[in-house]
C-alpha positions in Angstrom: -63.4 -50.2 -26.5 -63.9 -47.2 -28.8 -62.3 -44.6 -26.5 -63.7 -46.2 -23.3 -67.2 -45.4 -24.4 -68.3 -49.1 -24.6 -67.6 -52.2 -22.6 -67.1 -55.2 -24.8 -67.6 -58.7 -23.3 -67.0 -62.1 -25.0 -68.4 -65.3 -23.8 -67.5 -69.0 -24.5 -69.1 -72.1 -23.0 -70.7 -75.4 -23.9 -74.4 -75.7 -23.9 -76.1 -79.1 -24.3 -72.8 -80.5 -25.8 -72.4 -77.6 -28.3 -69.8 -74.8 -28.2 -71.4 -71.4 -27.6 -69.7 -68.1 -28.4 -71.3 -64.7 -27.6 -70.3 -61.0 -27.7 -72.0 -58.1 -26.0 -71.6 -54.4 -25.6 -72.6 -52.1 -22.8 -72.6 -48.3 -22.8 -74.3 -45.2 -21.4 -76.4 -43.4 -24.0 -75.8 -39.7 -23.2 -78.8 -38.5 -25.1 -81.4 -41.0 -23.8 -79.8 -41.0 -20.3 -79.9 -44.8 -20.1 -77.6 -47.8 -20.3 -77.8 -49.7 -23.6 -76.7 -53.3 -24.1 -76.4 -55.5 -27.2 -75.7 -59.2 -27.5 -75.1 -61.7 -30.3 -74.1 -65.3 -30.3 -73.7 -68.3 -32.5 -76.9 -70.0 -31.2 -79.0 -67.7 -33.4 -78.6 -64.9 -35.9 -80.6 -62.2 -34.2 -79.5 -59.2 -32.1 -80.7 -58.6 -28.6 -80.9 -54.9 -27.6 -81.9 -53.7 -24.1 -82.1 -50.5 -22.1 -82.1 -49.7 -18.4 -81.0 -47.6 -15.5 -78.3 -47.9 -12.8 -79.3 -48.5 -9.2 -76.3 -47.2 -7.2 -77.5 -48.8 -3.9 -77.7 -52.2 -5.4 -74.7 -51.8 -7.7 -76.8 -53.2 -10.4 -79.0 -52.3 -13.4 -82.1 -53.9 -14.8 -82.3 -53.8 -18.5 -85.4 -54.6 -20.6 -85.7 -55.3 -24.3 -86.7 -57.8 -27.0 -85.1 -60.6 -29.0 -86.2 -63.5 -31.0 -85.7 -66.8 -29.2 -83.8 -69.1 -31.6 -85.0 -72.2 -29.7 -88.6 -71.4 -30.6 -88.0 -71.6 -34.3 -90.4 -68.7 -34.7 -89.6 -65.1 -35.8 -91.6 -63.8 -32.9 -90.1 -61.2 -30.6 -90.1 -61.9 -26.9 -89.5 -59.6 -23.9 -86.3 -60.1 -22.0 -85.2 -58.7 -18.6 -81.6 -58.8 -17.6 -80.2 -58.0 -14.2 -76.5 -56.9 -14.4 -74.7 -56.8 -11.0 -71.2 -55.5 -10.4 -69.5 -57.7 -7.8 -66.2 -55.9 -8.0 -64.1 -54.2 -10.7 -63.1 -57.6 -12.3 -66.3 -59.6 -11.8 -69.9 -59.0 -13.1 -72.9 -61.3 -12.7 -75.8 -61.4 -15.2 -79.2 -63.1 -14.9 -81.6 -63.2 -17.8 -85.3 -63.8 -17.6 -87.9 -64.5 -20.2 -91.4 -66.0 -20.5 -92.0 -69.7 -20.2 -94.6 -71.6 -22.3 -97.3 -70.1 -20.1 -95.9 -66.6 -20.3 -94.6 -66.5 -16.7 -91.1 -65.2 -16.1 -88.3 -67.8 -15.6 -84.5 -67.6 -15.4 -83.2 -68.4 -18.8 -79.5 -68.1 -18.0 -76.8 -66.7 -15.7 -73.3 -65.7 -16.6 -70.3 -64.8 -14.4 -68.0 -62.4 -16.3 -64.4 -62.1 -15.2 -61.9 -59.7 -16.6 -58.7 -61.2 -18.1 
């Protein structure tokens, strides 16, 4: 979108019996020399923003950022790590990690993106 400067992804699924819709963007920030990612969904009303670098050998990038966990019911920001892997030109795989109740990393979700 926007002159091929951004990749836009939409997401639909059912989580715990409720429909979930999400939308994200991915782009390369020419001034910062990093990839940037944003994500919003109908689970909460906050915005997730992350930054990271591309690993050509692994065909992936690791992005780090912050967001408010809507499930916590608190307005406290938490650190998130997302691993974005390119499987092929039509398929991407994303894993997201955040802290558990003890502060240790755990996989919060994974998404398979497929181009329509």
